[in-house]
N, C-alpha and C positions, 0 to 999 in steps of 0.2 A: 766625569767619564761614565758614572753610573747611569745617568739618563740615556746616554747613547746606547749602552748595553740593554737597558730596558726597551728602548725603541726597536733595537735589532731583534730582540726576542719577540716582541709584539708583532713586528712585521713578519717574522718567520711563522708564528702561530696563525696569523691571518692567511698567509699564503698557503700554508699546509691545509687549511680548511676551506680553501677556495673563495675566500672573501676578497673581493677586488675593490669594493667601494664601501664607504661609511656615509651615512646621511644625517643631516641635522635639519629640523624644521624651525622656521621663524616666521613672523609676520612681515610682510613687505615694508611696513612702516619702520622696521628695525634695521633695514639694509643700509640706509645712509649712515647711521651710527656705527654699524659694523665696519663699513668701509673707512669712515673718518678716523676710527680708533685703531685701524690696522688689523682687524680680525675678530674672531669670536673669543669672548671671555665668559667665565662662569658668572652667575648672578652675584656671588660673593666678591669676586674680583671687580666686577662693575661697581658694586657698592664701595669697595675700598678705593677705587680710582675716581669716584664721583661721576661715573657714566650712567646716565639715565637710560632705562630700557623702556621705550615708548609702549610696547605691547609685549609684556613678558608671557612666556608660555607656561611658566610654573605658577602655582598659587602658594599661599602662605603655609598650608599644610605640607606641601612638597618641600618647601625651603626648610621648614622645621625638621622634617625627616632627614633631609640632606645634612643639616648642621649636627643633628644627633649622631649620624653615622659617619661624620667626617668627610662628606662628599661635596661640600659646598664650593670647593674650588675646581670642580670638574665640569666640563661641557658635555652634555649628553649627545650621544650619537646612536644611530640605529643601523641595523643590517638591511632594513626594508625602507622603501620610499614613502610609504603611507603609515606613519607611526600612529598607533592607537591614541597616544597622548595628544597628538595634534587634534584629533577629533574631540577629545575631552576639552581641550583649551578653546576650541571653536564653540562647542556647546555651552561652555561657561561664559563665553563672551570676552575672554582675555585676548584672543586673536580673531581677526575677521577676514584677513586676506593672506592665507598662508603661502609661504614660499618654500618649496622643497624641489628636488631635482626635476 
């Protein structure tokens, strides 16, 4: 029941602040896997489940920082459609054909 309470509190906070949508960017080459596996998983959950991420948006430094801070099991979302990290991932060549709203 704790997760339900957390979700209700999060929903109330977002509504209070006028947040109607959350966004996630990925490369189009990742969409088939996302659909096949039934949704978005964190990079750590993908590793645990043996799910290959054809074009990951994160790099090794980002994953190391996530693991250090205990955030490896979270999927990143944004309040804006054009997330700055999407452009970093494109410039680094990790993604080439981004898909976002």
